[in-house]
C-alpha positions in Angstrom: 115.5 100.1 -24.9 113.5 98.5 -27.8 111.9 95.0 -26.5 114.0 93.2 -28.8 117.4 94.3 -27.4 115.8 94.5 -23.7 115.1 90.7 -24.1 118.6 89.9 -25.4 120.2 91.8 -22.6 117.8 90.4 -20.0 118.3 86.4 -21.4 121.9 87.0 -21.5 121.7 86.8 -17.7 121.2 83.2 -17.9 124.0 82.7 -20.7 126.8 85.0 -20.7 129.6 85.6 -18.2 132.9 87.6 -17.9 134.7 90.8 -16.6 133.1 92.7 -19.2 129.6 91.1 -19.4 126.5 93.5 -18.6 124.5 91.1 -17.1 126.2 87.7 -15.6 125.0 84.1 -15.8 124.6 82.3 -12.0 122.7 79.4 -11.8 121.7 80.3 -8.4 119.3 83.1 -9.8 118.2 80.3 -12.7 114.2 79.4 -12.1 114.5 75.8 -10.5 111.0 74.2 -11.3 111.3 72.4 -14.8 108.3 73.9 -16.6 109.7 77.6 -15.7 113.2 76.3 -17.4 111.4 75.2 -20.4 109.7 78.5 -20.8 112.9 80.2 -20.6 114.7 78.4 -22.9 111.7 78.8 -25.4 112.4 82.4 -25.1 115.7 81.9 -25.5 115.2 80.0 -29.1 113.6 83.1 -30.2 109.9 82.4 -29.7 109.5 85.1 -26.8 105.8 85.5 -27.7 105.0 81.7 -27.4 107.1 82.1 -23.9 105.1 84.9 -22.4 101.7 83.5 -23.6 102.5 80.2 -21.6 103.8 81.7 -18.4 100.6 84.3 -18.7 98.3 81.5 -18.7 100.1 79.8 -15.8 100.0 83.0 -13.6 96.3 83.5 -14.2 95.3 80.1 -13.2 97.7 79.7 -10.2 96.5 81.0 -6.7 99.0 84.1 -5.7 98.9 82.1 -2.4 100.5 78.9 -4.4 104.4 78.6 -3.5 105.1 78.6 -7.2 103.4 82.0 -7.6 106.5 83.9 -6.8 108.5 82.0 -9.5 106.0 82.4 -12.0 106.5 86.2 -11.7 110.2 85.7 -11.6 109.9 83.9 -14.9 107.7 86.6 -16.3 109.9 89.1 -15.5 112.9 87.4 -16.9 111.1 87.0 -20.7 109.4 90.3 -20.6 109.2 92.4 -23.9 110.2 95.8 -21.8 112.5 97.1 -18.7 109.4 98.7 -17.6 107.5 95.4 -17.4 110.7 93.5 -16.2 111.0 96.1 -13.2 107.3 95.8 -12.4 107.2 92.3 -12.0 110.7 91.9 -10.4 109.8 94.7 -8.0 106.1 92.6 -7.2 108.4 89.3 -6.3 110.7 91.4 -3.8 107.8 93.4 -2.2 104.9 91.3 -2.6 106.9 87.9 -1.9 110.3 88.7 0.3 110.3 85.1 2.1 109.4 83.2 -1.2 113.2 82.4 -1.8 112.9 84.4 -4.8 112.7 88.2 -3.3 116.7 88.1 -3.0 117.0 86.9 -6.4 114.6 89.5 -7.8 116.9 92.3 -6.1 119.7 91.3 -7.4 117.8 91.5 -11.1 116.7 94.9 -10.1 120.1 95.6 -9.4 121.4 94.6 -12.6 118.9 96.2 -14.2 119.7 99.8 -12.8 123.5 99.3 -13.6 122.8 98.4 -17.0 120.5 101.6 -17.3 123.7 103.7 -16.0 121.9 103.9 -12.4 125.3 103.1 -10.3 123.3 104.6 -7.0 120.7 102.5 -7.5 122.7 99.6 -7.8 124.0 100.1 -4.5 120.9 100.8 -3.3 119.6 97.5 -4.4 122.7 95.6 -2.9 122.6 97.2 0.3 119.2 96.1 0.8 119.9 92.4 -0.2 122.8 92.1 2.2 121.0 93.5 4.8 117.6 91.5 4.3 119.2 88.3 2.8 122.8 87.7 5.1 122.4 84.2 3.8 121.4 84.6 0.0 122.7 82.3 -2.6 123.2 85.1 -4.4 125.2 87.0 -2.0 128.3 87.0 -4.0 126.7 87.8 -7.4 125.6 90.9 -5.7 128.7 91.8 -4.1 130.3 92.1 -7.7 127.6 93.8 -9.1 127.6 96.3 -6.2 131.3 96.9 -6.2 131.4 97.4 -9.8 128.9 100.3 -9.4 130.9 101.5 -6.3 134.0 101.6 -8.4 132.1 103.7 -10.9 131.5 106.0 -8.4 135.0 106.2 -6.7 134.0 104.8 -3.9 137.3 102.5 -3.5 136.4 101.4 0.1 133.3 100.1 -0.3 134.0 98.5 -3.5 136.8 96.6 -1.9 134.8 95.3 1.1 132.1 93.9 -1.4 134.8 92.5 -3.3 136.1 91.0 -0.3 133.0 89.4 0.9 132.1 88.2 -2.0 135.2 86.2 -2.8 134.6 84.6 0.7 131.0 83.7 -0.1 131.8 82.6 -3.8 132.4 78.8 -2.8 132.8 76.2 -5.8 131.6 78.7 -8.5 135.0 79.3 -10.3 133.5 81.4 -12.8 132.0 84.1 -10.3 135.1 83.6 -8.3 137.1 85.1 -11.3 135.3 87.5 -12.1 135.5 88.8 -8.4 139.1 88.5 -8.6 139.3 90.2 -11.6 137.6 93.3 -10.2 139.8 93.0 -7.1 142.8 94.0 -8.8 141.9 97.5 -8.2 142.1 96.8 -4.5 146.5 97.2 -4.3 147.7 97.6 -0.8 148.1 101.0 -2.2 144.7 101.6 -3.2 143.3 100.6 0.3 146.1 102.5 2.0 144.9 105.4 0.2 141.1 104.4 0.9 142.0 104.5 4.6 140.4 107.1 6.6 143.2 109.7 7.3 144.9 109.9 10.7 143.4 111.8 13.8 144.6 115.3 13.6 147.2 116.7 15.9 145.6 118.5 18.8 146.6 122.3 18.8 148.1 123.6 21.7 146.4 126.6 23.6 149.0 129.7 24.0 150.0 129.9 27.6 148.4 132.8 29.3 150.2 135.1 31.4 149.1 137.3 34.2 148.1 140.5 33.6 150.7 143.1 35.1 148.4 145.8 35.9 144.7 146.0 36.1 143.3 147.8 33.0 140.4 149.7 32.9 137.2 148.1 30.8 134.8 150.5 29.1 131.4 149.4 27.9 130.9 148.7 24.3 129.0 150.8 22.4 125.5 148.6 21.5 126.0 147.8 17.7 122.8 149.1 15.7 121.3 146.1 14.2 121.5 146.0 10.5 118.6 147.4 8.3 115.6 145.2 7.7 115.6 143.5 4.2 113.1 145.0 1.9 110.3 142.8 1.6 109.6 140.9 -1.2 106.9 140.1 -3.1 105.7 136.5 -3.8 105.2 135.7 -7.0 101.6 134.9 -8.2 100.8 131.2 -8.1 100.4 129.9 -11.5 97.2 128.3 -11.8 97.2 124.5 -12.4 95.4 123.2 -15.4 93.0 120.4 -14.9 94.8 118.1 -17.5 97.6 115.7 -17.2 99.4 113.3 -19.1 99.6 109.7 -17.2 103.1 108.5 -18.0 103.0 104.7 -16.1 102.0 102.9 -13.4 105.0 101.5 -11.2 105.9 100.6 -7.8 109.7 100.6 -8.1 110.8 103.8 -6.2 114.1 103.8 -8.3 112.0 103.9 -11.8 109.7 106.8 -10.4 112.8 109.0 -9.2 113.9 108.6 -13.0 111.0 109.4 -14.4 110.7 112.4 -12.0 113.9 113.9 -13.2 113.2 113.4 -16.8 109.6 115.0 -16.6 111.5 118.2 -14.4 114.1 118.6 -17.4 110.8 118.6 -19.9 109.7 121.6 -17.8 106.7 119.8 -16.2 105.4 118.8 -13.0 105.5 115.4 -11.5 102.2 114.1 -9.9 102.0 110.8 -7.8 98.4 109.3 -7.0 97.8 105.9 -5.8 96.7 103.1 -8.5 95.3 99.5 -8.2 97.4 96.9 -6.6 99.6 99.1 -4.8 100.8 100.9 -7.7 101.8 104.5 -8.2 100.2 106.3 -11.0 102.8 108.7 -12.6 101.7 111.6 -14.4 103.1 115.0 -15.9 101.5 118.6 -16.2 99.6 120.7 -15.8 98.0 121.3 -18.8 95.3 124.2 -19.5 93.6 122.2 -22.5 93.1 118.6 -23.5 94.8 119.6 -26.7 98.3 121.1 -24.6 98.3 117.9 -22.9 97.8 115.7 -26.3 100.8 117.7 -27.7 102.8 116.3 -25.1 102.4 113.2 -25.2 104.9 112.0 -28.0 107.5 113.9 -26.5 106.9 112.0 -23.2 106.8 108.8 -24.8 110.0 109.1 -26.4 111.6 110.2 -23.3 110.0 107.4 -20.8 108.9 104.9 -23.1 105.6 103.2 -22.7 102.1 104.5 -24.0 101.1 107.8 -22.1 97.7 109.3 -22.4 95.7 112.1 -21.4 93.9 112.3 -18.3 92.1 114.9 -16.0 93.4 115.7 -12.6 91.8 114.3 -9.7 
């Protein structure tokens, strides 16, 4: 996704709504501090570079222990220039500041990003975590809607209907959100719910009645069955020597993002390596390569597949 289209989609989270919308507008997930709201509006007006410069300066000047720091990170994630940057910042909020008042909202945004990327299972996992960790969250109904949509895509009707029921109960006075939940809940017909119900218990199998033996029978010892022949030993394939060069793809902390990168790297016939990075980040690397030139030859391909700015590095 290009930076322009990404900003359009993410900022639409605060401006759009409707059954077919990729991201919805929910005031409960909007920054509440006036200066952060002004930065969001600045980005919506097409001045994203200025907005990012402003929030970057605020983050640099703010102590991480300050109560506003998490909201500043959340705002920066909202106007991020790429999906990877947004995931990184939202993940920081969810992991480093779970009790800040923005941890649940960051999880909702990550779930929406997963849904937009076609990762329905990732969406479900985020929603389950939000509901478990934040049962009184103000975005509980929003999460229920997105989780239900993902569950419907996976044909998991019981989970979807359960979450839609919860969402309707928790929607409160938000008529717009309630309408979206009710629209999605049309698929939860009585017939569909009945089909989704667990099957009835199986009828126990009757054991045939045992009759007394008329006369004793001689029992002969069974001939021992010879053991099957041992399989021929398989020669182990010689281990492929690992080259000293790799291509570093990214440094992230989001497990879902790492899993997606691993799938893409494997599809390219390479091995993914994880090494610890600064600030709790994980360096994602692909390889191995015998020479620097061989690694450099795959950089462009990795960049097209995974985005970012991959570069060649030596294995630790």
